[in-house]
C-alpha positions in Angstrom: 3.0 -7.6 24.6 0.1 -5.2 24.0 0.5 -2.1 22.0 -0.3 1.3 23.5 -4.0 2.3 23.4 -5.1 5.0 20.9 -5.1 8.5 22.4 -8.4 9.4 24.1 -10.8 11.7 22.3 -9.9 10.6 18.7 -12.8 9.5 16.5 -12.9 5.8 15.4 -13.0 5.7 11.6 -15.1 3.3 9.8 -13.0 0.2 9.0 -12.3 -0.4 5.3 -11.4 -4.1 4.9 -11.5 -7.5 6.6 -8.0 -8.6 5.7 -5.3 -9.9 7.9 -1.8 -8.3 7.6 1.5 -9.8 8.8 4.1 -7.1 9.3 7.6 -7.0 10.9 8.8 -3.5 10.3 7.4 0.1 10.6 7.6 0.6 6.8 5.6 -2.5 6.2 2.9 -1.3 8.5 2.9 2.1 6.8 2.3 0.5 3.5 -0.4 -1.7 4.9 -2.2 1.5 6.0 -1.7 3.0 2.5 -3.2 -0.1 1.0 -6.2 -0.1 3.3 -6.7 3.6 2.5 -7.4 2.8 -1.2 -8.8 -0.7 -0.9 -10.9 -1.2 -2.8 -10.5 2.0 -4.9 -13.2 3.3 -7.3 -10.7 3.0 -10.1 -7.6 0.9 -9.3 -4.3 2.6 -10.1 -2.2 1.4 -13.0 1.3 2.1 -14.2 1.8 4.1 -17.3 0.8 2.1 -20.3 -0.7 -0.7 -18.1 -4.4 -1.7 -18.0 -6.3 -0.9 -14.8 -6.7 -3.7 -12.3 -10.3 -4.7 -11.7 -11.5 -5.0 -8.1 -11.4 -8.5 -6.8 -14.7 -10.4 -6.5 -16.4 -10.3 -3.1 -15.0 -6.8 -2.2 -18.5 -5.3 -1.8 -20.8 -5.2 1.2 -20.2 -4.2 4.8 -16.6 -3.7 5.7 -15.0 -5.4 8.7 -11.9 -4.3 10.5 -8.4 -4.9 9.2 -6.4 -7.1 11.6 -2.7 -6.2 11.8 -0.5 -8.9 13.2 2.8 -7.4 14.3 5.6 -10.0 14.4 7.9 -7.8 16.5 11.6 -7.5 15.7 14.1 -7.5 18.5 16.0 -4.2 18.0 14.7 -1.4 20.2 14.5 1.3 17.4 12.3 -0.8 15.2 10.1 -1.8 18.1 9.7 1.8 19.1 8.7 2.9 15.6 6.3 -0.1 15.3 4.6 0.9 18.5 4.0 4.4 17.2 2.7 2.9 13.9 0.4 0.6 15.8 -1.1 3.6 17.5 -1.8 5.1 14.1 -3.3 1.8 12.8 -5.7 1.8 15.7 -6.6 5.4 15.0 -7.6 4.2 11.5 -9.9 1.5 13.0 -7.6 -1.5 12.6 -7.3 -4.3 15.2 -3.6 -4.7 16.3 -2.2 -8.0 17.7 1.4 -7.9 18.9 3.6 -11.0 19.1 7.1 -11.3 20.4 8.2 -14.2 18.3 11.9 -13.6 18.4 14.6 -13.9 21.0 12.9 -16.7 23.0 13.3 -20.4 22.3 10.1 -21.8 20.7 8.8 -18.3 20.1 8.2 -18.9 16.4 6.3 -22.2 17.1 4.1 -20.6 19.8 3.3 -17.7 17.4 2.4 -20.0 14.6 0.1 -22.1 16.8 -1.6 -19.0 18.2 -2.2 -17.6 14.7 -3.2 -20.8 13.1 -7.0 -20.4 13.7 -7.0 -16.9 12.2 -4.8 -17.8 9.2 -6.9 -20.9 8.4 -10.1 -18.8 8.0 -8.9 -15.5 6.6 -10.0 -14.8 3.0 -7.5 -12.0 2.2 -3.9 -12.1 3.6 -1.5 -9.1 3.3 2.2 -9.6 3.9 5.0 -7.1 4.1 8.1 -9.3 3.6 7.9 -12.5 1.4 11.6 -13.1 2.2 10.8 -13.4 6.0 11.3 -16.8 7.4 8.5 -16.1 9.9 6.1 -15.4 7.0 7.3 -18.3 5.0 6.7 -20.7 7.9 3.1 -19.3 8.4 2.1 -19.2 4.7 1.2 -23.0 4.6 -1.3 -22.4 7.4 -3.2 -19.9 5.2 -5.9 -20.9 2.8 -6.7 -17.3 1.7 -7.9 -17.0 -1.9 -6.5 -13.4 -2.1 -2.9 -12.5 -1.3 -1.5 -9.0 -1.3 2.2 -8.2 -1.0 3.0 -4.6 0.1 6.4 -3.0 -0.1 9.2 -3.8 2.2 11.5 -1.3 0.5 13.7 -2.1 -2.4 13.3 -5.8 -1.7 10.1 -5.7 -3.8 12.2 -5.3 -6.9 14.1 -8.4 -6.1 10.9 -10.3 -5.2 9.2 -9.8 -8.5 12.3 -10.6 -10.4 12.7 -13.9 -8.5 9.0 -14.8 -9.2 9.5 -14.0 -12.9 12.8 -15.8 -13.5 12.7 -18.4 -10.7 15.1 -19.0 -7.9 15.3 -18.9 -4.1 13.5 -16.2 -2.1 16.7 -14.7 -0.7 17.4 -10.9 -0.3 19.9 -9.4 -2.8 22.6 -8.6 -0.2 22.7 -12.3 0.9 22.7 -13.9 -2.5 26.0 -15.6 -3.3 26.8 -16.4 0.3 27.5 -19.9 1.4 24.3 -21.6 2.7 24.3 -22.7 6.3 22.4 -25.8 7.6 19.7 -23.4 8.9 19.4 -21.9 5.4 19.0 -25.4 4.0 16.4 -26.3 6.6 14.3 -23.2 5.7 14.8 -23.8 2.0 11.7 -26.0 1.9 9.5 -23.2 3.3 11.1 -20.7 0.9 10.2 -22.9 -2.0 6.7 -23.4 -0.8 6.3 -19.7 -0.3 7.5 -18.9 -3.8 4.9 -21.3 -5.2 2.2 -19.9 -3.0 3.0 -16.3 -4.1 3.2 -17.2 -7.8 -0.1 -16.3 -9.6 -2.2 -19.3 -10.4 -5.7 -20.0 -11.7 -7.2 -20.5 -8.3 -6.7 -17.4 -6.2 -5.5 -13.9 -6.8 -2.1 -12.4 -6.0 -1.7 -8.6 -5.9 1.3 -6.3 -5.6 0.8 -2.9 -3.9 4.0 -1.0 -4.6 5.6 2.4 -5.0 8.7 0.8 -6.4 9.6 0.3 -10.1 8.9 -3.4 -9.8 7.5 -5.4 -12.7 5.2 -8.2 -11.5 5.1 -11.6 -13.3 2.2 -12.4 -15.6 -1.0 -12.9 -13.8 -0.1 -10.7 -10.8 -2.3 -7.7 -10.3 -0.5 -4.4 -9.7 -1.9 -1.5 -7.6 0.3 1.6 -7.4 1.0 3.1 -4.0 1.0 6.9 -4.3 1.1 7.6 -0.5 -2.4 9.0 -0.5 -2.9 8.2 3.1 0.3 9.9 4.2 -0.4 13.1 2.3 -4.0 13.3 3.5 -3.0 12.6 7.2 0.1 14.7 7.6 1.5 18.0 6.5 2.3 19.9 4.4 5.6 20.3 6.2 7.5 23.4 7.1 10.4 23.6 4.7 13.7 24.8 6.1 16.5 26.5 4.1 19.4 24.1 4.0 20.2 20.4 3.4 19.3 17.2 5.2 21.2 13.9 4.7 19.5 10.5 5.0 21.6 7.7 6.4 21.7 4.1 5.2 22.3 0.7 6.8 24.6 -0.6 4.0 27.5 -0.6 6.5 25.5 -2.7 8.9 24.5 -5.2 6.2 28.2 -5.6 5.2 27.8 -4.1 1.8 29.8 -0.8 2.2 33.1 -0.4 3.9 32.8 1.7 7.1 35.8 3.9 6.5 34.6 4.7 3.0 31.2 5.6 4.3 32.5 8.0 6.9 34.6 9.7 4.3 31.6 10.0 1.9 29.3 11.4 4.5 31.9 14.0 5.6 32.4 15.0 2.0 28.7 15.3 1.3 28.1 17.4 4.5 30.9 19.8 3.6 30.0 20.2 -0.1 26.3 20.6 0.4 26.3 22.3 3.8 24.2 19.6 5.4 23.3 20.1 9.0 21.1 17.1 10.0 21.6 13.4 9.4 18.4 11.2 9.6 19.6 7.8 10.8 18.3 4.6 9.5 16.7 2.5 12.2 19.3 -0.2 11.9 22.4 2.0 12.1 24.6 1.3 15.1 24.9 3.7 17.9 28.7 3.8 17.9 28.7 4.5 14.1 26.3 7.4 14.6 28.4 8.8 17.5 31.5 8.8 15.3 29.6 10.5 12.5 28.5 13.3 14.8 32.0 13.8 16.2 33.8 13.8 12.9 31.3 15.7 10.8 29.4 17.9 13.2 26.1 16.7 11.8 23.1 16.6 14.2 22.0 13.0 14.3 18.2 12.6 14.2 16.7 9.3 15.2 13.2 9.2 13.6 10.4 7.9 15.7 8.3 7.0 12.6 9.2 5.9 9.1 11.0 8.7 7.2 8.0 9.3 4.9 5.9 10.4 7.8 8.7 12.3 9.6 9.4 14.3 6.4 5.8 14.9 5.7 5.2 16.3 9.2 8.4 18.4 9.0 10.3 20.4 9.4 12.5 19.2 6.5 15.3 20.7 4.5 14.7 22.2 1.1 17.2 19.7 -0.2 17.4 16.1 0.9 20.4 13.9 0.0 20.1 10.1 0.0 22.1 7.1 -0.9 20.3 4.3 -3.0 17.4 3.1 -0.8 13.7 2.9 -0.7 13.2 6.6 0.1 14.5 7.8 -3.3 11.3 6.3 -4.6 8.9 7.0 -1.7 9.9 10.5 -0.6 9.1 12.1 -4.0 5.6 10.7 -3.6 5.1 11.7 0.0 6.6 15.2 -0.5 4.9 15.9 -3.9 4.1 19.6 -4.2 6.1 20.7 -1.1 9.0 22.2 -3.0 11.6 19.8 -1.5 14.3 18.7 -3.9 15.6 15.2 -3.5 19.1 14.2 -4.7 20.6 10.7 -4.8 24.3 9.8 -4.4 25.7 6.8 -6.3 27.5 4.0 -4.6 31.0 3.6 -6.1 32.1 0.0 -6.8 35.3 0.8 -4.7 33.2 1.5 -1.6 32.0 -2.1 -1.4 33.4 -4.7 0.9 34.9 -8.0 -0.2 31.9 -9.8 1.4 29.3 -7.8 -0.6 27.1 -9.8 -3.0 28.3 -9.9 -6.6 25.0 -8.3 -7.5 25.3 -5.5 -5.0 26.6 -2.7 -7.2 24.2 -3.5 -10.1 21.2 -3.6 -7.8 22.1 -0.3 -6.1 22.8 1.3 -9.5 19.4 0.2 -10.7 17.8 1.9 -7.7 19.4 5.3 -8.5 18.9 5.0 -12.2 15.2 4.2 -11.9 14.6 6.9 -9.3 16.2 9.6 -11.5 14.2 8.5 -14.4 10.8 8.1 -12.7 11.0 11.1 -10.3 13.4 13.4 -12.1 15.8 13.4 -9.1 19.0 15.5 -9.0 22.5 13.9 -8.8 24.2 14.6 -5.5 27.6 14.4 -7.4 30.2 11.8 -6.8 31.9 12.8 -3.5 34.7 10.2 -4.2 36.8 10.5 -1.0 39.9 8.8 -2.5 
């Protein structure tokens, strides 16, 4: 299904890179655009105390367009945001190819066969989700000597830990669950993907990240500072008052729904929050109940929250649960005067089905965000 054409009258920027990017979510595509904006930079970014990363060989000479391959998800909200992001990618000079590889029998196979010629000849592959089964199936088709992994949210922290310590490429909220026959069948692809993404003598693997992830030895690190977002949008109009950012921890089976409703109501009352920015995966019936019981105005963003907040308007205080945005919003909103506060997830809010590592992982997110970005504490609303 084709993506919408770029708006008429906009200039076509000079393309920056000849890479191919595989993306499955709006946030992944945003981070691909951030990567393209600084690739290759004059001086590659480095973490505090780390040595700068040298540009890869062969990155000089005339640039060719970035090709973005969208492996479309099935839920309407994600698809809508991806279409908007695809328009922005085209505005930046990228070539966008859209594939509906889910929901139809044989869709994955047809997509893989269609992309095989492109993947076989590409020299630089960018991926947004190393845990994706779609990506893991397609990686063996790729002979690229350069691989870049961009953020797919907090999963980046889990990804680098798995590469360093070994183990299966499984997202943190699914680890510990009983493996199904399908999981076992895809295990071979996951193992092959882990080997392909592990730095080796032949080839270069790079991580482009805004998260506090520590890559394994041999993996290049380039820091995402959201330079493209800050240059393209804003600064936003800042409103008096508080906005609350939702999470999909209920939908993923990590947090008990009743606990979540009580926590949100407590936060809204204590901080005078007026708006609730919904996560793209939050269920409609859950959002309806939140609006009814709390009086919050539910906002369904049409783009990733980093862009929505940067365009504004945005509250002077933003409250968030542990998620990617507690690391990305401080970068996107730097210098705007917006205060970001994070609310801890109490162990008692977790469901019986939550991964044994869930509480530790979520706590690590909040602890690192407070340390790196000097975030405020939203206070424990403890509804019990």
